[in-house]
C-alpha positions, 0 to 999 in steps of 0.5 A: 115747941122744941119737942114738937119741932123735934117730933115733927122732924122725926120721920118713922123709919119704914123698912121696905119688904125685901122680896125673897128670890124665887126658888124653883121647886124641887119638882122643876129640877126633875120636870125640866130635864125630862121635858128637854130630853123628851123634845131633844132625843126624838129630834136627834134620833131623826136628825142622825137617822138620815146617816144610818143604814135602814137595818140600824135604825130600828135596832134595840136598844136604840142609838142616837149616833150612827155606828157606820155613818153613810151618805147613801140616803142623801144620794138616793133621795136626789137620784132615785126619788128626784127630791132635788126637783122639789127643793128647787121648786120650793126655792123658786116659790119662796124667793119670788114670794118674798120678793113680790110680798116685800115690794107690794107690802112695802109700797102699801105700808109706806102709803099707810105710814105717810098719808092720813085718809078717812077709813085708815084705821078701819083698813088696818083693822081689816088687814089684821082681821084677814090674818085670822082667816085660816088657809083651809077656809080659802082653799076652795076659792083658791082652787077655783080662781087658779083653775079659771086663770089656767094656773093650776099645777104651776109655780106661778099660781103658788107664788100669787096665792102665797103673796096674797096671803102674806101681804096683810101681815107684811103691811102691818110689820113694815108700816110699824117700821116706816113710822119710826123713820122721821118724816123730816127725811122725806122732806129733806129728800124732796128738797134734794129733788127726789120724787116719792118713788126715789125717797121710798127706794133710796131713803126709806127702804135702806133705813128699814132693813131690820123690818124687811128682814123680819117680814121677809123671814116670816114670809119665807118660813111660811112659804117654805113650809106650807103644805095644804095649798101646794098639795091641792093647787100644785100636786103634779110631780113636776111642780111639787114642793118639798113639803109635798115631796116629803108626803110622797114618802108614805105613798102606796107605790113603795115601802116607806124608807124612814132613813131616806125620809129623815135625810129629806127632812134634814135637807128641807129644814137646812135652808131655813136654819141657814137663812136665819143664821145669816139674817139673825142680826137683822131679825133680832134687831128688827124684832126688838125695835118692833117690840119697843115701838 
């Protein structure tokens, strides 16, 4: 019996298999630097091309750093080519699009987060399905609607189209963040005498700042870089945006100045980069919270 008890108490030692760390293939040490160079070098050439003279841009062998840096290209695009007007139009359109989209999307997202009703799930799926429709499919209806409203070649027309396009994804993003806010805060605000509107504006919205930053940045980048819709809806030079303004550099009226084009491209992408740097903390925390939800 002793032998049996000893045998029963003994447990066979099992050595777990130790996973060997993955070692990159020798080909990876060659492939990834080549891939990084293929991506970074053309971007660097275009980035610093805005500070070069036209004769220096196509010299052989090509150089990344300008030999004699100049700001004349930036002066030309703002004086001779009136690129400042395009940038200002883009700022107005993007700003009011973000403002209107966050306001309407926030109200709808809060309602979907706090109230249950029949067909709610179908509505959410329908909103998500709207995002699968490319803007090229809607370009003709957009044109006909704006023409009937007398909003062709107006910044207001662009703001309305962008807002209608981005409201579904904004509702989805903000509803996810509103769901993380405890409903007990709504009840506490109601006990303190707050109306539904005051609860939404003074309690829910400040607590959802990371979500607002994520949704606002997505809408801003999309509105800032949209090309096809403003090309068709607002092609007039007085209301053209930056993406359409860049396209005019290839027009038949004048020879293409690539140094001016690179300078205009640098000016166009700078607000997006600056906006991301300022809102980076909220965007990262918002994306993390949305991913963990």
